[in-house]
N, C-alpha and C positions, 0 to 999 in steps of 0.2 A: 313785577308789574310795577309799571313808571307808577305816579300820583301823578293825581288831577286838583285841579284847582274848582272841580264842580264837588256843591255839600249833599249831604243827605236831607232830603226832607220825607216829612209823612207826618201821623201823629206825636211817635213816638220821639222826634230828636228837636232840641232845644237850648235855649241859655244865652246871658248877656250882659248886662253893667246896671247901674245907679245913681242918683242924681240927689242933692242938696238943695234948697228953693235957690240959690242965686243963679244969676244968668249971667254967662259972660262970652265973648267970641276966642272961639279958636282962629289959629291960625287956615283954618280951613275956612271960617267966616264965618261958621255953623257955633253952635253955642259949644262951650265947653262942659260935657257930661263928670258928675263928680258923686262919687260912692256915698253911700248913708254911713252917716260912722258906726262904729259897736256901741254896743250898752254899756257892756261889764266891767267895772273896775278894772280891769290891767289896761293897760299898750299890751298894743298886740308888733307878739315879733316873726323874720319869717325869711323862710330858707329851702333851696332849690337842690332837689339829689335828681341824680342822676342813676338812674338803676336797668343793670344789661338782667338779664339770665342765657347763659349760654346754653341752658338743657331747652328751650324751645326755640323755631324757628318760625319767626314773624310770617303769620299767617298771607299775608298785603303784598310785600317785599323780601318776601325773604332773607335771612339772615337771622344773626342773633335780634331775639326778641327785649327791646329797649324801651323804660317809660322816664319819664319827668314827673317828679312830685313838686310841691310846692308845700311845706310843710309851718302851718302857722301855730301859735303857740304863748300864751300869757309872759308879755319881758318884764323882769325886774326895774331895765328903764331905759327909754328909747334917746336919750339926748345926745347928741354926736352922731344919729343913727338920719342916713335919709329913708322919705314914704318909698318904697315900691313900685313899678310900675304898672297898670295891668295887662299890660300885654309890651316884652320886647319893640324894638325898634321895627324888627324882622315881620314879629307877627302882627304887628300891629298891618305893616303893610298888606300884607296875604288876607289881612280881614278885612283892610276897605275893601279889595275889589270880593271879597268872600259875604262880606255882610246881606244885599240883594238877594243871593242867591242861597245865605241860611234859612230863609224866613224873604217872603211876599210883601213887600212892601215897608221893611230896611229902610234907610237911605241910598243912593244912589253913591259912590265914588265921586269927594272929592269936596263929597258935605260935610264931614264929621270928621275931627279928628280922633279917631281913634284911638293912639297912643298919646294922648295927651291925659286919660283918666289914669289919678293915681289912687294906690289902698291906703288904707289905714294901717298895711302892717309897716313895720322899718325893718330892712336887709340885714341882717345880723344880731340886730340886738343883741342879749344875755340873756338867757330864761330866766324866769321868777324858780328859787330850788322848791324843791317838791315833786312828787309824784300823781302823777296826772291821770284821769283818762284819756285814749286812744280811741279819735271816730276819723273812719277813710273816707273820703268822699270816692262818688262814681257819679261822673258828669250824661246828661243826656246821651245820647249820639250824633256823634255828628256835630257836640260843644267840643271845649276844650276846655282843658280843669278849671283854666283863669277866670271862666264866667259864672264858676259857684262863689263868686269869694265874699258877697253882703252876708249870707250865713253864714260863712264859713271865721271870717272874723269874732259876728257875734259867739259862737263858741269860742271860741277860743279865749275872747275878749271874757268870758266868762269860768275862763281855769282849764278849758283842754288843750291837748295838743289835738291838733286837723290835719290828714293827709289829704290834701288832694291831690284824684294820681289824671292824670291823662290817657286814653290809648289813641296811640300814635295807627292811622291807618285808615279809622272811621273820624277820628280829629276829624274840623277844620283848620287847623293846625300847630304846630308843636314842635318850637326852637330846641331839636338836641346837640350836644354838643358835635354831636357827627352829620349835623348839619338839619335843615327845615324839610318837616315832614307835612304833605296838608293830602287831605284826602284820597281817598284811592276808589270811593264808588261813586256811581255814576247815578241820582233821581235815587229812592225808595230801594229796598235791597228787596230781592226775594225771599223767600221763609227757611229757605239754604245760607244763604250770605247773612242773615239777622240773627241767624244762626251759630254761624260763626264768628260774625259781631260779641254775640252774649259769652260765647264756650270763650274767648281772645281776655272778655273783662273778667271771667270769673277768676282765670291762669293771672292774668294780672294784679286779682285786689288779694290772691292769695302767696301771692311773689311779695308783695307790700308786708302783709304778716311775717312770710318768712324771716324776713330782713329787715326786723326793725329793732332788733338791738344793733346793726348796723347804721342804721340813722341817726344824721349830729344829733339830734335831739334823744338818744333813745335812755339817759341817765332819764330821766322828767317823764317819760313814759312808763304807764301801769300798766303791765300786761297782761292781770289779772282782770282789766278793766278796757275793751276792744266795743267798740260799734260801729256799722257798716251805717252810711245811708246816700242814697242815690236820688237822682231824680231820673224818670222813663225809661230809655234803655242803663240805663246806670242803676235804677230803684231794682231793676228787674235782675239786674246780674247780682247785683247787693244782696238778695235776698238767695239766689242761686248760692250765692258761692260763701253765704253762712249757713247751710243749712244741714252739710255734713262735717262743718270747725269744729268745736269746742269751744274754741279761743275767744269766738263772736259771744258777747253778752246778751248785746241788744240790736236789730237793724228798725231804720227808719223807709218805709219805699213811699217815695212822692212820685205817685202816677205811674206807675213801672206795670207792664202788665204779666201774671203771672203762668203761665198757660202753657209756653215752653217746654214742660215738663213734668213727672208725675210727683207730684206728693211735693211739694216746692217749699215749706216753709216746716223745722221741729216746733215742736208744739209749747214745748218748754223753753222756744225761745220768746221772749218781748219781743211782739213787731207792730208798730204804725203804718197805718193802710192808711195816709193822706191825699185825697182825692178833691179836682174845682169843678162848681159844680155847670163848668161849663164847657166842660172839655167831649171833642169830640165822638172820641173814644171808649164814653163812658160805661156803654153796654157791655164790650166788652169787659174791663176794666172791671165791673163790678161779677160777667160771670167768673172772671181769672181768677179772684178773690172769694166766692161764695165756700162757707166753710175755711176759711181760714181763721185762728185764733186772733185776732189781731186787733188791736185797735184803733178803731175807721173816728176819720175823718174830715170832712167836707169845709172845702172853706169856698166861701159863698161868692157873687160875681168877680169870678175868678175864670182863666184858665190858665191851659197846661202851664207857658209859659214863666208866671207869677214866681212859682218854687224860686226860679233863677232873676240871676243878674236884669234881666231883661223888665221883670215886674217893678221898674223903676223907672230903666233908660229908655222905656217905648213910650212911660207916660210923661217924660220929659223931652225925649224928640214929639211927642202930640203937640205940646204948648207949644214947643218951638213952628209947629207947621210944615214937622218934615218926615211924620207918621200921619196918615190918615187914621180918620175917628173908626174905618173900619175895620183899620190893620191891627188899630192897640185895641180891640175887643173879640180878636183872634187870636191873638196871642197872651195879653192876660186880662183881658176882660175888662168889666166898666168900671170893677172896684177901685177905693178908693189908695192909691199906691203906698201912699206910708200903713193904711191900718192894716191891708193886707200883709205888708212885710212885716208888721209888727205880730200879725198871726203868726204868723209861718218863723218866726226865730222861738214866742214864747214858747210853741205847737212842740216844739224840734229840741228846744233847749230843757222841757222841762221831761219829755222823753226821758230822755238821757240820763239827766239829773236823777231822774228815780231812780233806771235799769244799775246805771253803771254808778253807784254812789259810794 
């Protein structure tokens, strides 16, 4: 199937970037967008990893299934190393055209320089010695892994190894060594297509677990302390991927439906069920979570994409006049983005600190 530049839309699909209070002008003439700094005591290193699964055929385009990962970790030192961009130049070019299709109300091409956004991770920095918990992240449907950077950097700065997983085919854009992949889906998927998407993500997450020993940070990752977390469709996949895998000790579901399969979670595994008060799918969320033994948290004055980098970016774009108040509310809610981000970081970080000691 030929990849298309049209993104998944709908209530389960999310993510994108974040800000600092300073205002500058990008090459596009719009604001320079900066991600919030992590709050932990350690600087953050970052490395990219390409995985292939020769035993699995890619359901979207055929051929061998490929994944791209970003591994973040506490660094011993970052002196002499450069900060990694959030997107590669090629990914930034793709996302520039895709952004207003990802979510209505995002700026049109030419108004934001997405390629100018830097992370707080330093490429190739040496890791801090010690065995650390491993957290594996699956993004919202239609999103790339890079749009979960802000939370991941904070988790890594507090001493975890964090693995961001891209799911080529439904992700907006992913640059692989074999070339650029853009989403193959057009519009909201029908139930069968959504099931294929989640099934594929489950297999992707299990592949990452199978290959943890092959990752460049393997000597610093503790295979006895593994957690999954995911946003939206990623939260759905994280819960289902963990339900029969004893390697996963705890799961955080950031507003993902859990009504695709029976018995979605093992009752003996800690589960964080974290949702916003503004999500239009709240009734289905509550119905699909009913009876589960998870710890429930409600994020006030927030909407679905407040869990992602969009929580900060959209607020910044609104202050620059590039996003309407209506679009801001529909994406991230009306709350203070600084307070919202702080609560998301604190809740997710404390959950894993408690259960993956």
